[in-house]
CHARMM-style PDB file with segment names, atoms N, HN, CA, C and O in Angstrom:
ATOM      1  N   MET     1     -19.672  -4.853  12.819  1.00  0.00      PROA
ATOM      2  CA  MET     1     -19.336  -3.589  12.198  1.00  0.00      PROA
ATOM      3  C   MET     1     -20.615  -2.975  11.640  1.00  0.00      PROA
ATOM      4  O   MET     1     -21.341  -3.624  10.888  1.00  0.00      PROA
ATOM      5  N   SER     2     -20.887  -1.741  12.003  1.00  0.00      PROA
ATOM      6  HN  SER     2     -20.297  -1.214  12.615  1.00  0.00      PROA
ATOM      7  CA  SER     2     -22.073  -1.067  11.486  1.00  0.00      PROA
ATOM      8  C   SER     2     -21.778  -0.447  10.130  1.00  0.00      PROA
ATOM      9  O   SER     2     -20.621  -0.347   9.720  1.00  0.00      PROA
ATOM     10  N   LYS     3     -22.830  -0.033   9.440  1.00  0.00      PROA
ATOM     11  HN  LYS     3     -23.770  -0.115   9.773  1.00  0.00      PROA
ATOM     12  CA  LYS     3     -22.653   0.566   8.119  1.00  0.00      PROA
ATOM     13  C   LYS     3     -21.876   1.879   8.190  1.00  0.00      PROA
ATOM     14  O   LYS     3     -21.244   2.282   7.213  1.00  0.00      PROA
ATOM     15  N   LYS     4     -21.923   2.545   9.344  1.00  0.00      PROA
ATOM     16  HN  LYS     4     -22.437   2.218  10.137  1.00  0.00      PROA
ATOM     17  CA  LYS     4     -21.216   3.826   9.492  1.00  0.00      PROA
ATOM     18  C   LYS     4     -19.714   3.642   9.643  1.00  0.00      PROA
ATOM     19  O   LYS     4     -18.939   4.540   9.315  1.00  0.00      PROA
ATOM     20  N   ASP     5     -19.300   2.474  10.140  1.00  0.00      PROA
ATOM     21  HN  ASP     5     -19.930   1.745  10.406  1.00  0.00      PROA
ATOM     22  CA  ASP     5     -17.872   2.198  10.302  1.00  0.00      PROA
ATOM     23  C   ASP     5     -17.242   1.962   8.939  1.00  0.00      PROA
ATOM     24  O   ASP     5     -17.755   1.189   8.129  1.00  0.00      PROA
ATOM     25  N   LYS     6     -16.145   2.624   8.699  1.00  0.00      PROA
ATOM     26  HN  LYS     6     -15.728   3.252   9.356  1.00  0.00      PROA
ATOM     27  CA  LYS     6     -15.438   2.459   7.426  1.00  0.00      PROA
ATOM     28  C   LYS     6     -14.268   1.499   7.627  1.00  0.00      PROA
ATOM     29  O   LYS     6     -13.534   1.581   8.611  1.00  0.00      PROA
ATOM     30  N   ARG     7     -14.116   0.598   6.678  1.00  0.00      PROA
ATOM     31  HN  ARG     7     -14.712   0.532   5.878  1.00  0.00      PROA
ATOM     32  CA  ARG     7     -13.070  -0.417   6.787  1.00  0.00      PROA
ATOM     33  C   ARG     7     -11.693   0.154   6.500  1.00  0.00      PROA
ATOM     34  O   ARG     7     -10.716  -0.272   7.115  1.00  0.00      PROA
ATOM     35  N   PHE     8     -11.590   1.109   5.578  1.00  0.00      PROA
ATOM     36  HN  PHE     8     -12.384   1.455   5.079  1.00  0.00      PROA
ATOM     37  CA  PHE     8     -10.297   1.661   5.184  1.00  0.00      PROA
ATOM     38  C   PHE     8     -10.125   3.081   5.705  1.00  0.00      PROA
ATOM     39  O   PHE     8     -11.075   3.862   5.762  1.00  0.00      PROA
ATOM     40  N   GLU     9      -8.888   3.394   6.082  1.00  0.00      PROA
ATOM     41  HN  GLU     9      -8.117   2.760   6.036  1.00  0.00      PROA
ATOM     42  CA  GLU     9      -8.569   4.763   6.472  1.00  0.00      PROA
ATOM     43  C   GLU     9      -7.412   5.259   5.617  1.00  0.00      PROA
ATOM     44  O   GLU     9      -6.554   4.476   5.209  1.00  0.00      PROA
ATOM     45  N   ILE    10      -7.390   6.540   5.350  1.00  0.00      PROA
ATOM     46  HN  ILE    10      -8.087   7.176   5.682  1.00  0.00      PROA
ATOM     47  CA  ILE    10      -6.316   7.144   4.565  1.00  0.00      PROA
ATOM     48  C   ILE    10      -5.154   7.450   5.503  1.00  0.00      PROA
ATOM     49  O   ILE    10      -5.312   8.183   6.480  1.00  0.00      PROA
ATOM     50  N   VAL    11      -3.995   6.889   5.202  1.00  0.00      PROA
ATOM     51  HN  VAL    11      -3.867   6.294   4.409  1.00  0.00      PROA
ATOM     52  CA  VAL    11      -2.785   7.127   5.992  1.00  0.00      PROA
ATOM     53  C   VAL    11      -2.102   8.393   5.491  1.00  0.00      PROA
ATOM     54  O   VAL    11      -1.701   9.246   6.283  1.00  0.00      PROA
ATOM     55  N   THR    12      -1.973   8.511   4.179  1.00  0.00      PROA
ATOM     56  HN  THR    12      -2.299   7.818   3.536  1.00  0.00      PROA
ATOM     57  CA  THR    12      -1.377   9.694   3.567  1.00  0.00      PROA
ATOM     58  C   THR    12      -1.976   9.894   2.189  1.00  0.00      PROA
ATOM     59  O   THR    12      -2.410   8.939   1.544  1.00  0.00      PROA
ATOM     60  N   LYS    13      -1.998  11.133   1.744  1.00  0.00      PROA
ATOM     61  HN  LYS    13      -1.646  11.909   2.268  1.00  0.00      PROA
ATOM     62  CA  LYS    13      -2.595  11.467   0.451  1.00  0.00      PROA
ATOM     63  C   LYS    13      -1.763  12.565  -0.202  1.00  0.00      PROA
ATOM     64  O   LYS    13      -1.438  13.571   0.430  1.00  0.00      PROA
ATOM     65  N   GLU    14      -1.423  12.361  -1.474  1.00  0.00      PROA
ATOM     66  HN  GLU    14      -1.687  11.545  -1.987  1.00  0.00      PROA
ATOM     67  CA  GLU    14      -0.665  13.358  -2.233  1.00  0.00      PROA
ATOM     68  C   GLU    14      -1.383  13.646  -3.538  1.00  0.00      PROA
ATOM     69  O   GLU    14      -1.807  12.727  -4.240  1.00  0.00      PROA
ATOM     70  N   SER    15      -1.515  14.909  -3.857  1.00  0.00      PROA
ATOM     71  HN  SER    15      -1.171  15.655  -3.287  1.00  0.00      PROA
ATOM     72  CA  SER    15      -2.155  15.310  -5.102  1.00  0.00      PROA
ATOM     73  C   SER    15      -1.087  15.836  -6.048  1.00  0.00      PROA
ATOM     74  O   SER    15      -0.197  16.582  -5.639  1.00  0.00      PROA
ATOM     75  N   HSD    16      -1.180  15.446  -7.309  1.00  0.00      PROA
ATOM     76  HN  HSD    16      -1.903  14.840  -7.641  1.00  0.00      PROA
ATOM     77  CA  HSD    16      -0.207  15.866  -8.321  1.00  0.00      PROA
ATOM     78  C   HSD    16      -0.931  16.566  -9.465  1.00  0.00      PROA
ATOM     79  O   HSD    16      -0.552  16.420 -10.627  1.00  0.00      PROA
ATOM     80  N   GLY    17      -1.954  17.312  -9.143  1.00  0.00      PROA
ATOM     81  HN  GLY    17      -2.263  17.430  -8.199  1.00  0.00      PROA
ATOM     82  CA  GLY    17      -2.758  17.983 -10.160  1.00  0.00      PROA
ATOM     83  C   GLY    17      -4.221  17.685  -9.948  1.00  0.00      PROA
ATOM     84  O   GLY    17      -4.599  17.067  -8.952  1.00  0.00      PROA
ATOM     85  N   MET    18      -5.042  18.120 -10.874  1.00  0.00      PROA
ATOM     86  HN  MET    18      -4.735  18.621 -11.683  1.00  0.00      PROA
ATOM     87  CA  MET    18      -6.491  17.979 -10.731  1.00  0.00      PROA
ATOM     88  C   MET    18      -6.947  16.517 -10.678  1.00  0.00      PROA
ATOM     89  O   MET    18      -7.792  16.181  -9.848  1.00  0.00      PROA
ATOM     90  N   ALA    19      -6.423  15.655 -11.520  1.00  0.00      PROA
ATOM     91  HN  ALA    19      -5.737  15.928 -12.194  1.00  0.00      PROA
ATOM     92  CA  ALA    19      -6.924  14.278 -11.605  1.00  0.00      PROA
ATOM     93  C   ALA    19      -5.831  13.241 -11.412  1.00  0.00      PROA
ATOM     94  O   ALA    19      -5.992  12.090 -11.818  1.00  0.00      PROA
ATOM     95  N   ILE    20      -4.723  13.632 -10.800  1.00  0.00      PROA
ATOM     96  HN  ILE    20      -4.592  14.567 -10.471  1.00  0.00      PROA
ATOM     97  CA  ILE    20      -3.617  12.702 -10.590  1.00  0.00      PROA
ATOM     98  C   ILE    20      -3.253  12.728  -9.107  1.00  0.00      PROA
ATOM     99  O   ILE    20      -3.069  13.800  -8.531  1.00  0.00      PROA
ATOM    100  N   GLY    21      -3.151  11.561  -8.495  1.00  0.00      PROA
ATOM    101  HN  GLY    21      -3.302  10.690  -8.963  1.00  0.00      PROA
ATOM    102  CA  GLY    21      -2.790  11.530  -7.089  1.00  0.00      PROA
ATOM    103  C   GLY    21      -2.511  10.124  -6.599  1.00  0.00      PROA
ATOM    104  O   GLY    21      -2.759   9.139  -7.294  1.00  0.00      PROA
ATOM    105  N   THR    22      -1.987  10.055  -5.378  1.00  0.00      PROA
ATOM    106  HN  THR    22      -1.786  10.855  -4.813  1.00  0.00      PROA
ATOM    107  CA  THR    22      -1.698   8.781  -4.743  1.00  0.00      PROA
ATOM    108  C   THR    22      -2.182   8.828  -3.293  1.00  0.00      PROA
ATOM    109  O   THR    22      -2.211   9.885  -2.664  1.00  0.00      PROA
ATOM    110  N   MET    23      -2.556   7.666  -2.787  1.00  0.00      PROA
ATOM    111  HN  MET    23      -2.532   6.807  -3.299  1.00  0.00      PROA
ATOM    112  CA  MET    23      -2.967   7.531  -1.392  1.00  0.00      PROA
ATOM    113  C   MET    23      -2.417   6.228  -0.841  1.00  0.00      PROA
ATOM    114  O   MET    23      -2.298   5.235  -1.559  1.00  0.00      PROA
ATOM    115  N   ILE    24      -2.087   6.245   0.427  1.00  0.00      PROA
ATOM    116  HN  ILE    24      -2.183   7.052   1.010  1.00  0.00      PROA
ATOM    117  CA  ILE    24      -1.793   5.014   1.132  1.00  0.00      PROA
ATOM    118  C   ILE    24      -2.978   4.778   2.056  1.00  0.00      PROA
ATOM    119  O   ILE    24      -3.325   5.626   2.877  1.00  0.00      PROA
ATOM    120  N   LEU    25      -3.596   3.604   1.905  1.00  0.00      PROA
ATOM    121  HN  LEU    25      -3.314   2.915   1.238  1.00  0.00      PROA
ATOM    122  CA  LEU    25      -4.770   3.225   2.684  1.00  0.00      PROA
ATOM    123  C   LEU    25      -4.396   2.099   3.631  1.00  0.00      PROA
ATOM    124  O   LEU    25      -3.504   1.303   3.340  1.00  0.00      PROA
ATOM    125  N   ARG    26      -5.081   2.036   4.768  1.00  0.00      PROA
ATOM    126  HN  ARG    26      -5.806   2.683   5.005  1.00  0.00      PROA
ATOM    127  CA  ARG    26      -4.873   0.939   5.717  1.00  0.00      PROA
ATOM    128  C   ARG    26      -6.206   0.252   5.971  1.00  0.00      PROA
ATOM    129  O   ARG    26      -7.198   0.904   6.298  1.00  0.00      PROA
ATOM    130  N   ASP    27      -6.223  -1.061   5.819  1.00  0.00      PROA
ATOM    131  HN  ASP    27      -5.417  -1.591   5.553  1.00  0.00      PROA
ATOM    132  CA  ASP    27      -7.388  -1.870   6.125  1.00  0.00      PROA
ATOM    133  C   ASP    27      -7.446  -2.018   7.644  1.00  0.00      PROA
ATOM    134  O   ASP    27      -6.538  -2.593   8.243  1.00  0.00      PROA
ATOM    135  N   LYS    28      -8.492  -1.510   8.265  1.00  0.00      PROA
ATOM    136  HN  LYS    28      -9.230  -1.042   7.779  1.00  0.00      PROA
ATOM    137  CA  LYS    28      -8.594  -1.540   9.728  1.00  0.00      PROA
ATOM    138  C   LYS    28      -8.751  -2.957  10.281  1.00  0.00      PROA
ATOM    139  O   LYS    28      -8.434  -3.197  11.446  1.00  0.00      PROA
ATOM    140  N   HSD    29      -9.236  -3.901   9.465  1.00  0.00      PROA
ATOM    141  HN  HSD    29      -9.493  -3.706   8.519  1.00  0.00      PROA
ATOM    142  CA  HSD    29      -9.409  -5.282   9.937  1.00  0.00      PROA
ATOM    143  C   HSD    29      -8.116  -6.065   9.907  1.00  0.00      PROA
ATOM    144  O   HSD    29      -7.824  -6.811  10.842  1.00  0.00      PROA
ATOM    145  N   THR    30      -7.333  -5.910   8.848  1.00  0.00      PROA
ATOM    146  HN  THR    30      -7.570  -5.304   8.089  1.00  0.00      PROA
ATOM    147  CA  THR    30      -6.110  -6.706   8.694  1.00  0.00      PROA
ATOM    148  C   THR    30      -4.845  -5.926   9.010  1.00  0.00      PROA
ATOM    149  O   THR    30      -3.811  -6.523   9.311  1.00  0.00      PROA
ATOM    150  N   GLY    31      -4.910  -4.583   8.946  1.00  0.00      PROA
ATOM    151  HN  GLY    31      -5.750  -4.098   8.702  1.00  0.00      PROA
ATOM    152  CA  GLY    31      -3.737  -3.743   9.168  1.00  0.00      PROA
ATOM    153  C   GLY    31      -2.851  -3.616   7.933  1.00  0.00      PROA
ATOM    154  O   GLY    31      -1.812  -2.957   7.994  1.00  0.00      PROA
ATOM    155  N   ILE    32      -3.233  -4.229   6.817  1.00  0.00      PROA
ATOM    156  HN  ILE    32      -4.077  -4.764   6.768  1.00  0.00      PROA
ATOM    157  CA  ILE    32      -2.417  -4.188   5.602  1.00  0.00      PROA
ATOM    158  C   ILE    32      -2.526  -2.824   4.935  1.00  0.00      PROA
ATOM    159  O   ILE    32      -3.611  -2.250   4.843  1.00  0.00      PROA
ATOM    160  N   HSD    33      -1.391  -2.315   4.471  1.00  0.00      PROA
ATOM    161  HN  HSD    33      -0.510  -2.781   4.546  1.00  0.00      PROA
ATOM    162  CA  HSD    33      -1.323  -1.033   3.767  1.00  0.00      PROA
ATOM    163  C   HSD    33      -1.396  -1.262   2.264  1.00  0.00      PROA
ATOM    164  O   HSD    33      -0.831  -2.223   1.744  1.00  0.00      PROA
ATOM    165  N   TYR    34      -2.099  -0.368   1.572  1.00  0.00      PROA
ATOM    166  HN  TYR    34      -2.559   0.413   1.995  1.00  0.00      PROA
ATOM    167  CA  TYR    34      -2.262  -0.444   0.119  1.00  0.00      PROA
ATOM    168  C   TYR    34      -1.884   0.905  -0.491  1.00  0.00      PROA
ATOM    169  O   TYR    34      -2.104   1.954   0.114  1.00  0.00      PROA
ATOM    170  N   LEU    35      -1.319   0.865  -1.685  1.00  0.00      PROA
ATOM    171  HN  LEU    35      -1.140   0.013  -2.177  1.00  0.00      PROA
ATOM    172  CA  LEU    35      -1.033   2.066  -2.458  1.00  0.00      PROA
ATOM    173  C   LEU    35      -2.087   2.172  -3.548  1.00  0.00      PROA
ATOM    174  O   LEU    35      -2.280   1.245  -4.334  1.00  0.00      PROA
ATOM    175  N   PHE    36      -2.770   3.317  -3.586  1.00  0.00      PROA
ATOM    176  HN  PHE    36      -2.613   4.071  -2.947  1.00  0.00      PROA
ATOM    177  CA  PHE    36      -3.747   3.592  -4.635  1.00  0.00      PROA
ATOM    178  C   PHE    36      -3.234   4.757  -5.447  1.00  0.00      PROA
ATOM    179  O   PHE    36      -2.872   5.793  -4.890  1.00  0.00      PROA
ATOM    180  N   SER    37      -3.199   4.602  -6.751  1.00  0.00      PROA
ATOM    181  HN  SER    37      -3.493   3.760  -7.203  1.00  0.00      PROA
ATOM    182  CA  SER    37      -2.740   5.655  -7.661  1.00  0.00      PROA
ATOM    183  C   SER    37      -3.830   5.922  -8.682  1.00  0.00      PROA
ATOM    184  O   SER    37      -4.414   4.994  -9.242  1.00  0.00      PROA
ATOM    185  N   GLN    38      -4.102   7.210  -8.922  1.00  0.00      PROA
ATOM    186  HN  GLN    38      -3.627   7.964  -8.467  1.00  0.00      PROA
ATOM    187  CA  GLN    38      -5.146   7.596  -9.864  1.00  0.00      PROA
ATOM    188  C   GLN    38      -4.590   8.607 -10.851  1.00  0.00      PROA
ATOM    189  O   GLN    38      -3.863   9.528 -10.480  1.00  0.00      PROA
ATOM    190  N   ALA    39      -4.946   8.417 -12.119  1.00  0.00      PROA
ATOM    191  HN  ALA    39      -5.536   7.668 -12.420  1.00  0.00      PROA
ATOM    192  CA  ALA    39      -4.576   9.356 -13.179  1.00  0.00      PROA
ATOM    193  C   ALA    39      -5.760   9.450 -14.136  1.00  0.00      PROA
ATOM    194  O   ALA    39      -6.025   8.520 -14.899  1.00  0.00      PROA
ATOM    195  N   GLY    40      -6.462  10.561 -14.094  1.00  0.00      PROA
ATOM    196  HN  GLY    40      -6.247  11.316 -13.475  1.00  0.00      PROA
ATOM    197  CA  GLY    40      -7.643  10.720 -14.940  1.00  0.00      PROA
ATOM    198  C   GLY    40      -8.717   9.741 -14.538  1.00  0.00      PROA
ATOM    199  O   GLY    40      -9.106   9.688 -13.371  1.00  0.00      PROA
ATOM    200  N   TYR    41      -9.208   8.954 -15.499  1.00  0.00      PROA
ATOM    201  HN  TYR    41      -8.892   8.997 -16.447  1.00  0.00      PROA
ATOM    202  CA  TYR    41     -10.250   7.973 -15.224  1.00  0.00      PROA
ATOM    203  C   TYR    41      -9.684   6.608 -14.847  1.00  0.00      PROA
ATOM    204  O   TYR    41     -10.453   5.687 -14.573  1.00  0.00      PROA
ATOM    205  N   GLY    42      -8.373   6.454 -14.825  1.00  0.00      PROA
ATOM    206  HN  GLY    42      -7.748   7.202 -15.048  1.00  0.00      PROA
ATOM    207  CA  GLY    42      -7.754   5.177 -14.503  1.00  0.00      PROA
ATOM    208  C   GLY    42      -7.135   5.194 -13.122  1.00  0.00      PROA
ATOM    209  O   GLY    42      -6.836   6.256 -12.575  1.00  0.00      PROA
ATOM    210  N   GLY    43      -6.947   4.026 -12.569  1.00  0.00      PROA
ATOM    211  HN  GLY    43      -7.190   3.164 -13.013  1.00  0.00      PROA
ATOM    212  CA  GLY    43      -6.325   3.926 -11.259  1.00  0.00      PROA
ATOM    213  C   GLY    43      -5.900   2.504 -10.987  1.00  0.00      PROA
ATOM    214  O   GLY    43      -6.251   1.582 -11.722  1.00  0.00      PROA
ATOM    215  N   GLY    44      -5.145   2.338  -9.927  1.00  0.00      PROA
ATOM    216  HN  GLY    44      -4.860   3.088  -9.329  1.00  0.00      PROA
ATOM    217  CA  GLY    44      -4.690   1.011  -9.559  1.00  0.00      PROA
ATOM    218  C   GLY    44      -4.473   0.906  -8.063  1.00  0.00      PROA
ATOM    219  O   GLY    44      -4.196   1.904  -7.397  1.00  0.00      PROA
ATOM    220  N   LEU    45      -4.598  -0.303  -7.534  1.00  0.00      PROA
ATOM    221  HN  LEU    45      -4.822  -1.114  -8.075  1.00  0.00      PROA
ATOM    222  CA  LEU    45      -4.455  -0.575  -6.118  1.00  0.00      PROA
ATOM    223  C   LEU    45      -3.539  -1.777  -5.953  1.00  0.00      PROA
ATOM    224  O   LEU    45      -3.704  -2.783  -6.642  1.00  0.00      PROA
ATOM    225  N   THR    46      -2.576  -1.681  -5.046  1.00  0.00      PROA
ATOM    226  HN  THR    46      -2.442  -0.863  -4.486  1.00  0.00      PROA
ATOM    227  CA  THR    46      -1.662  -2.792  -4.797  1.00  0.00      PROA
ATOM    228  C   THR    46      -1.238  -2.762  -3.329  1.00  0.00      PROA
ATOM    229  O   THR    46      -1.111  -1.683  -2.751  1.00  0.00      PROA
ATOM    230  N   PRO    47      -1.015  -3.929  -2.717  1.00  0.00      PROA
ATOM    231  CA  PRO    47      -0.520  -3.925  -1.341  1.00  0.00      PROA
ATOM    232  C   PRO    47       0.935  -3.459  -1.303  1.00  0.00      PROA
ATOM    233  O   PRO    47       1.709  -3.736  -2.219  1.00  0.00      PROA
ATOM    234  N   LEU    48       1.292  -2.754  -0.243  1.00  0.00      PROA
ATOM    235  HN  LEU    48       0.663  -2.529   0.501  1.00  0.00      PROA
ATOM    236  CA  LEU    48       2.690  -2.383  -0.040  1.00  0.00      PROA
ATOM    237  C   LEU    48       3.400  -3.566   0.603  1.00  0.00      PROA
ATOM    238  O   LEU    48       2.857  -4.208   1.502  1.00  0.00      PROA
ATOM    239  N   LEU    49       4.611  -3.854   0.144  1.00  0.00      PROA
ATOM    240  HN  LEU    49       5.052  -3.332  -0.586  1.00  0.00      PROA
ATOM    241  CA  LEU    49       5.369  -5.008   0.626  1.00  0.00      PROA
ATOM    242  C   LEU    49       6.603  -4.573   1.389  1.00  0.00      PROA
ATOM    243  O   LEU    49       7.187  -3.531   1.091  1.00  0.00      PROA
ATOM    244  N   ASP    50       7.008  -5.374   2.384  1.00  0.00      PROA
ATOM    245  HN  ASP    50       6.533  -6.220   2.627  1.00  0.00      PROA
ATOM    246  CA  ASP    50       8.238  -5.095   3.113  1.00  0.00      PROA
ATOM    247  C   ASP    50       9.428  -5.689   2.366  1.00  0.00      PROA
ATOM    248  O   ASP    50       9.269  -6.200   1.258  1.00  0.00      PROA
ATOM    249  N   SER    51      10.593  -5.626   2.951  1.00  0.00      PROA
ATOM    250  HN  SER    51      10.722  -5.211   3.851  1.00  0.00      PROA
ATOM    251  CA  SER    51      11.804  -6.094   2.276  1.00  0.00      PROA
ATOM    252  C   SER    51      11.813  -7.607   2.053  1.00  0.00      PROA
ATOM    253  O   SER    51      12.584  -8.093   1.225  1.00  0.00      PROA
ATOM    254  N   ASP    52      10.982  -8.358   2.763  1.00  0.00      PROA
ATOM    255  HN  ASP    52      10.356  -7.963   3.435  1.00  0.00      PROA
ATOM    256  CA  ASP    52      10.884  -9.812   2.582  1.00  0.00      PROA
ATOM    257  C   ASP    52       9.799 -10.181   1.576  1.00  0.00      PROA
ATOM    258  O   ASP    52       9.579 -11.365   1.319  1.00  0.00      PROA
ATOM    259  N   GLY    53       9.118  -9.188   1.002  1.00  0.00      PROA
ATOM    260  HN  GLY    53       9.297  -8.226   1.211  1.00  0.00      PROA
ATOM    261  CA  GLY    53       8.060  -9.448   0.049  1.00  0.00      PROA
ATOM    262  C   GLY    53       6.717  -9.767   0.680  1.00  0.00      PROA
ATOM    263  O   GLY    53       5.800 -10.219  -0.004  1.00  0.00      PROA
ATOM    264  N   LYS    54       6.594  -9.535   1.984  1.00  0.00      PROA
ATOM    265  HN  LYS    54       7.340  -9.168   2.541  1.00  0.00      PROA
ATOM    266  CA  LYS    54       5.341  -9.770   2.700  1.00  0.00      PROA
ATOM    267  C   LYS    54       4.588  -8.448   2.837  1.00  0.00      PROA
ATOM    268  O   LYS    54       5.208  -7.385   2.877  1.00  0.00      PROA
ATOM    269  N   PRO    55       3.252  -8.505   2.909  1.00  0.00      PROA
ATOM    270  CA  PRO    55       2.493  -7.260   3.052  1.00  0.00      PROA
ATOM    271  C   PRO    55       2.875  -6.494   4.312  1.00  0.00      PROA
ATOM    272  O   PRO    55       3.108  -7.084   5.367  1.00  0.00      PROA
ATOM    273  N   MET    56       2.935  -5.164   4.185  1.00  0.00      PROA
ATOM    274  HN  MET    56       2.746  -4.685   3.328  1.00  0.00      PROA
ATOM    275  CA  MET    56       3.204  -4.307   5.335  1.00  0.00      PROA
ATOM    276  C   MET    56       1.949  -4.302   6.205  1.00  0.00      PROA
ATOM    277  O   MET    56       0.857  -3.989   5.730  1.00  0.00      PROA
ATOM    278  N   ILE    57       2.113  -4.649   7.475  1.00  0.00      PROA
ATOM    279  HN  ILE    57       3.000  -4.904   7.860  1.00  0.00      PROA
ATOM    280  CA  ILE    57       0.985  -4.735   8.395  1.00  0.00      PROA
ATOM    281  C   ILE    57       1.220  -3.815   9.589  1.00  0.00      PROA
ATOM    282  O   ILE    57       2.295  -3.805  10.189  1.00  0.00      PROA
ATOM    283  N   ASP    58       0.182  -3.039   9.919  1.00  0.00      PROA
ATOM    284  HN  ASP    58      -0.691  -3.047   9.432  1.00  0.00      PROA
ATOM    285  CA  ASP    58       0.215  -2.127  11.064  1.00  0.00      PROA
ATOM    286  C   ASP    58      -1.098  -2.292  11.797  1.00  0.00      PROA
ATOM    287  O   ASP    58      -2.129  -1.808  11.332  1.00  0.00      PROA
ATOM    288  N   LYS    59      -1.081  -2.959  12.923  1.00  0.00      PROA
ATOM    289  HN  LYS    59      -0.243  -3.352  13.301  1.00  0.00      PROA
ATOM    290  CA  LYS    59      -2.314  -3.203  13.672  1.00  0.00      PROA
ATOM    291  C   LYS    59      -2.747  -1.964  14.454  1.00  0.00      PROA
ATOM    292  O   LYS    59      -3.887  -1.905  14.913  1.00  0.00      PROA
ATOM    293  N   GLY    60      -1.872  -0.978  14.618  1.00  0.00      PROA
ATOM    294  HN  GLY    60      -0.945  -1.026  14.245  1.00  0.00      PROA
ATOM    295  CA  GLY    60      -2.207   0.213  15.407  1.00  0.00      PROA
ATOM    296  C   GLY    60      -2.934   1.166  14.585  1.00  0.00      PROA
ATOM    297  OT1 GLY    60      -3.307   2.237  15.065  1.00  0.00      PROA
TER     298      GLY     60
END
């Protein structure tokens, strides 16, 4: 992987104002989806889980 290749891609992005928003990211290596939420200077990242409690994986 070269430095120009980015590991994560944005699947969807929603803005809820100037400094509040959410994104769903996909790790191109593992296919796992993550939810990122930001509010002001704070934020959080967590994997999205399926109904069995396993990480959501999309290899495509």
